[in-house]
N, C-alpha and C positions, 0 to 999 in steps of 0.2 A: 628463442623458443619457436618450435615448429607449429604451424597452424594445423589443427585437426581437420580432417576431410570435410566434416559437416560445416566448418566455418571458413574454409579457404575462400578468400575473395580479395583480389588485388587489382588495382589500377594505378596508373602513374600519378604521382603527387608533385605539386609545384609549390614554390614559396619556401621561406626559410624559417619563419617564426611560428612556433606551434603553441597554442594554448593547451596546457596539460591539466587534466581533471583526474583526481583520485577519489574513488568512491568504493564502498564495500561490496557492491553487487556484481557478481559474475554474470556474464552473458550466458544464459541458460540454453540458448538456441536462437536460430534466425526466425522461427515462427513468431508472429506477433504475440501469440498467447504465452510464449515463454520469454522471449527477449525483447518484446515490443517496447517495454518501458525504457530501455536503453536508447533505442532509435528515436522514440518520441522526445525524450529529454535532450538528445543531441540534435534535434530539429532536422532529422533525416527524412522522416515520413510523416504524412498528415492523415487526419481522420476527416470524415464528412463534416463533423461539427467540432468547433473548438470552444475553449472556455478562456475567459480573461482572468486577470489576477483576483477578481472578486467572485469568481465562480459563475459568472453569467455566460450563457451560450452565445457564440458568435459564428458567423460563416467561416468555412475553411474550404474544403473541396466542394462543398455545397454552398452556392452563392445565396440561396434562400430555400426555405422549405414550407410546406403547406400540409395541413391535416384535414381530412374529410370531417363533416359534421358528426358522423357516427364514431369517429375516432379509430376506425379500422384500416384506413389507408393513409399513408404518409408519402408525400412526394418531395424529393430533394433534387433541386435544379443544380446540375453540376456547373462549375465555373469553366467556361469554354476556353479561357486563356491559360489554363494550367497545363503543365507538361511534366512527365516523369524524367528522371535523370538520364534515361536512354534516348530521350527526344520524342518518345511517343506521347500522344495527347491523353490527358485524363478524360476519359469518356464515361458515360453512364454504364456502358457494358463492362468496362474494365473495373469499375467500382463494384458492380454486381459480382463479377468474378472473384474479387478479393474478399468481399463479405461472405460469399457463399462458402469459400474455402475456410474462412475464419470461423464460421459457425460450426464447422465439423471438427475443429481442433479441440483437443482435450484441454479443459481449463479456460476456455474462451468466455469472456464476460457476457457475450450475447446469449448464453444458454437460457437464462430465465425469461427472455423476451418472447412473447407468444407469437412468433413469426410463422405465417403460413407460406409465404413466398417472397423472394426479392427478385424483381425483374427490372429491365431497362425499357423505357419508352422514350425514344428520341433522346433528349438531353436529361431526362429525369430518371433518378433511381426511385423505384416505387416499392414500398414495403407494405405488404398486406398482413394484417394481424387477425388472430382469432378472437381476441378481446381487446378493448381499448387499453392503451398503455401510454399514459400521458408523459412518462419520463423517458421515452425512447431516446431523445437527443443525448441524455446523459450516458447511456450505454454506447451510443455511436461515437462518443468522444473518448472512450477508454482506449488505452494503448493496445489492447488485444484486437481492436477494430481498425487498426492502421491499414491504410490502403496502399498496396504495392502494385507495381506495373505487372502486366501479364507475364513478361519474361522472367519475373522473379520466381516463378513456380515451375517445378518439374511436371512431367505428365501425370504423376500420381498425386499432385497437389502439394508436395513437399516444397518448402521454401529453399531454393538453392542459392539465391542472391537477394540482397536487400536493395531494391531499386525503388526509391521513394520519389516524392515530389517536393520535399522541403528545401530550405535554403542551403543545406549541406548534404553532400553525397558521401557515401562510404568509399574509401580508397583502400583500406586494408583491415582485415580482422585476423587477429592472432590468437587462436584457441578461444577460451572463454574469458580471457583476461584483458585484451587490448582491442579497441576499436579506433581507427583513424578516419577522419573525415576532412573534406575540403569544401570551401564555399563554392557555390555554383555561380556566384556573381562577383565580379572584381570590385564592386563597391562595398562589399562586406569588410569592415575593419579587421575582424578576426578571420584570417584566411584558412588556417589549418588548426585542427583540434585532435588531441589524443586523449582518449578515455582509457583509464587503467583501473581495473578492479584490484583493490588492495584490502585484504580481509582485516588486518589488524589496525585498530583505530589509532594507536600510538604511532605506528609507522606512517599513517596518512598525515598525522600532525607534524611529524619530523620532516616529511617530504615538503610540506608547506613552509616549514621553518627554514629548511635548507635551500629553498628556491627551486625544488624539483617538481613542484606542482603549483599552478596559479590558482586552482580551486581545489579545496579538500573538504569533502562532505562527511557528516556524521562524526564529529570529533568527540572524544571522551571529555567529560566536564573538566577533569583535572588538566588535561592537555590544553583545552581551550583557555582555561585561566592562565596557564603559562604563556601561551601565545599572545594573549592580551597584554601581557607585561612587556613584550618585546616590540620591536619596531619594523619587523620585516613583513608582517601581514596585518590585515584587519579581520577581526573575528565578528561575524554577524550571526545573530540568533533571532529566528522568528517562530511564533507559534504556528503549528500546522495541524490539520485534521487527522491526527494519529494518536492512539492511546495504547498504553501498556496494560495488559491484564493477564490473569491466570486462567487458562482454559483447563478443562478436566473432563474425564469420562464420568458423566453423571449416572451412567448405568452401573458403575461399581458401587458396592454396598457402602463404602466410606462416604461417597459424595452424593448418594441418592437422597440422603436426609438433608433437608434444607437447613436444619439447625447446625450441621457441621459446616456447610458452606458459609453460613452467617458467622460462625465462630472463627473460621479462617479469615474472613474479611475483617472482623472486629479486632483480631490480633495484630494486623499489619500496621506498623507505624509509618504511615505514608508521609506525614509531615517531616519526620526525622530523616527518612530516606531522600525526600525531595531537597531538604536543606543540605544534608551532608554529602550525598552521593551525586545528585543531579545538579547541585549548586543553584537551585531555583525553587524557593519555597512555594511559588505559585503553581508548581507542577503537580502537587498532590491532588489526586482525583477525588471529587465528591460525587461524581456520576461517571458513567462510562464515556460519554461523548464530551469533548472539551469545549470550553467557552468559545473557541473559534467558530464552532457550529452553533451559533446563537439560536437559530430556529429550532434546534433539537434539544435545547436545554429546558427543563421543566422545573421552575422555582418551587412548585408545590411538592415535589418529590423529596422526602427526607434524605438529607445528605449522608454519605458514608462517613463513618467515624471510627476512632480507635477506642476500645473499651475492653480491657483485659478481663475485668470482673464479669462483665456480661458474657464474654466468650467462654469463660470457665463454667458459668452457670448453664449455658447452652450445651456444652459437651457433657456435663454431669447429667442433665435432663435427658440427653440422647443415649445415655448408658455407657459412655466412654470414661472408664475409671482409670486412675493412675496405676501403672503396672511396672513390670521389670524394666530396669534401666531407665526409669523415668518416662517411658513411653506409654500412653494410654492404650487400653485394649477393651474389646467388647466381644463376647462370645468366641474368645480365642483368637480374634483378629486384632493385630496391632494397628494403631493409628499411624501408619507409615506408608509413604508413597514416594515415587520418583518425581522430581521436578526437573523437567527438561528445559534447556534454554540454549542460546547461541551467542557467539561473540561478535558476529557481524554488526550487531548493535552493541557497542562496547560497554554501555552502562548496564546491560541486562545481567551478566554474571554477578557483579557486586550487589545489584538489587536482589537477586535470588538468594545470595548469602545473607542479606539483611532479613529477608522474610524467613529464611531457614532459622535464624536466631529468634525472631519473634515467635514462631510456632514452637520451637523447642521449649521455650519458657512455659508453654501450655501443655507440654507432654505430647507434642506432635512431631514426628520425625519426617523430614523432607530430605531425600537423597538427591543432590544436584548432579545432573549429567549434562555435559556440553556436547553439542553436535552441530549439524547444519540445519538451517531453517527449513530447507526443503523436506526434511524428515517429518515435520509436524503434520501436514495434511495426510501424509502416507500413514503415519502412526494412528491418526484419528480414524481414517477409513478402515484400518485393519483391526481396530479395537485395542491396540497396544499402548495407546496414550493413557497415562495416568494423570499427570498435570504438566503444564508447560507455561512458562512465562514468555509472552510474545509482545511485539510491538506491531499493532495492526493499523493499516491505513484505511481511512474512510474517504479516500479520494481516488482510488484506482478507477472506479466509476465516479465521476465528479458529482456525486450525490451520495450521502451515507447509506441510502437504501440499497445501493449495489452491494456493499460489503455486508450489511445486515441480512440481505437476502441470501448471499453466498454462505453465510455462517449459520443461519437459523431456519431457512425455509426449505422444507423437503419438497420434492425429492432432490432438489439441486444441492442442498446443504453439504458442502464438502470443504469448507474453509478451515480456518484456524480456531474457531470457537469450540465450545464444549460439545461432545457427542452424548447421545443418550438422553437428550432433553428436548421437550416440545411444549409449546404453548399455543392453544387454539386462539387465544386472544391476540397474541403477538402475530401469528400468521394471518389472521383476519385483518389486522391493522396494516400489515405490509401489503396485502392485496389492495386494500382501500387506497393507500397512498399511491400505489402504482397505477391505478386505474382512474382515480378521480381527477377532475379538473377544477374542483371547488377548493379554494385556498383554506376555507374553514374546515372542511373534511380532512384535508391533508394535515392541517395543524393538530386536529384532534387525534389523528392516527399517529403523528410523531409523539405526542404526549403519552399515548397508550403504550407505544413501543418502549419509550424511556422508562415508564413506570413499571412495566413487566420486568424489564432487565434489572432494574434496581431492586425490586421486591423479591424476585426468584433467584437472582445471582447465578444464572447459568455460566457466567464468567465473573471473575472477581476483579473489578477495576483496581488499578494501582496508581497510575500517574499519566499525565498528559505529556505531549512531546513538543520540544522545540527543535527545529532544524538548525544545527550549528555548523557554519561553513567558514573556513579560512580563505580569504581572498588576498592574493598578492597585491602589494601596493604598486605593481607595474601595470595593473589594469584598472580602468574606471568604468562606471556604469553598473556597479555591483547590485545584483537583484536576486532574491530568493523567491521562487514561485511557491506559495504556500500549498498549492495543489500538486506539487511535485511532478508537473508535466513538462517542465522545461528547465534547462540549466541557464537560461537567460543569455546564451552566447551572442545572440543578435544585438543585445544591448551593451555588450562590453566593448571597450576601446583600449588599445595599448597606450600607455603613458610613456613618452620618450624617456629613455634612461638618462 
């Protein structure tokens, strides 16, 4: 396979044993805003701030940081011992250069941060804000804020090579499918790594089964069960901060009525789908955010439930009456819409089919269309989205507020959540959470956000997510990062054959 010109990057490789990773995610580009998640998970590049496996913030390229009493100036002291893979030192000026370019990139996570300026002062990266923003470290820990060496960038700011500072360096990139890396230190037990994007979940499972991949991510539930019965791999599943939900265009007449959204939610047999399709009864969602995010759970919020009779009553009251072909209609409009989803998350198409059947029983027609996940934000922005079943991460910024802001907070809102819906109460709570340093005020804001989303259903929660990974029994030190920021390569060891 020939490398595309935007991805061509090759250096010499050494060593003979390669750790092979199969995952569903294509490399969308070298820019951290597009492909940074791949390079972060492969331990190629670092951010100013890191998080541990419990979500706490730790030093990374910044050895320490300080915030002014007014909350408007943050200082990040760079670690003078760090170097990029080309040998150049990690300086405050180089970090400023990378973050300045990152801020200008489309889709960068730093967009909501009220930054006036990012400057270097001796060893410090200094960030000046227009308003206090207490959660700044979470945004600086996101993959789109990865710091690359100055020589990574062309004169126009385009990323031409990924020169990071992590324990692994890029040795080759082949199109959007393969990334190869090599350890920068001879003491690393895993010397070479090959990442391969494999769209089909069953293919990833068979690669693990056949010994063609030491790590295979996002396994379909049926395939994971099959692998568990074998002896070649160990299947590990851990809860992660990700949820499946149905987003929609609330500006459309069908979805503008809360009663229709409530009926759609009440019709979904979440428990049955979790048991039969996901093979995990505990995955059925009773709120949008999963138990993994305990601080964001509100026990006072009434749980989502399945109640067909209540759903029928809501549709009747909203004026949607049984019509031709068993599909309800109102004022000449059929209760029919497109449900878009994608196979990169292999459980989504069968879940969509289950919902389609649930809704059909109520006289609701959902027409399933499969495509690429990248189409969803584009469809949302263009107004072409009707509904979509998605799996949404709440750890791209390692605080759920990052995703919630991206989805629901104008003018930034351009994520995967529903278009055409706004809530002043939710927006005020998001602002409070981001600016306050008072734990009590932040807790109240979290509960407000949870309550508004549960009451107004701008998205319809379906289920929560386990990351399911097959590990070869040829490696030890198996670990799944629940925040999906690392493949844990540094903790793996080869087991002698």
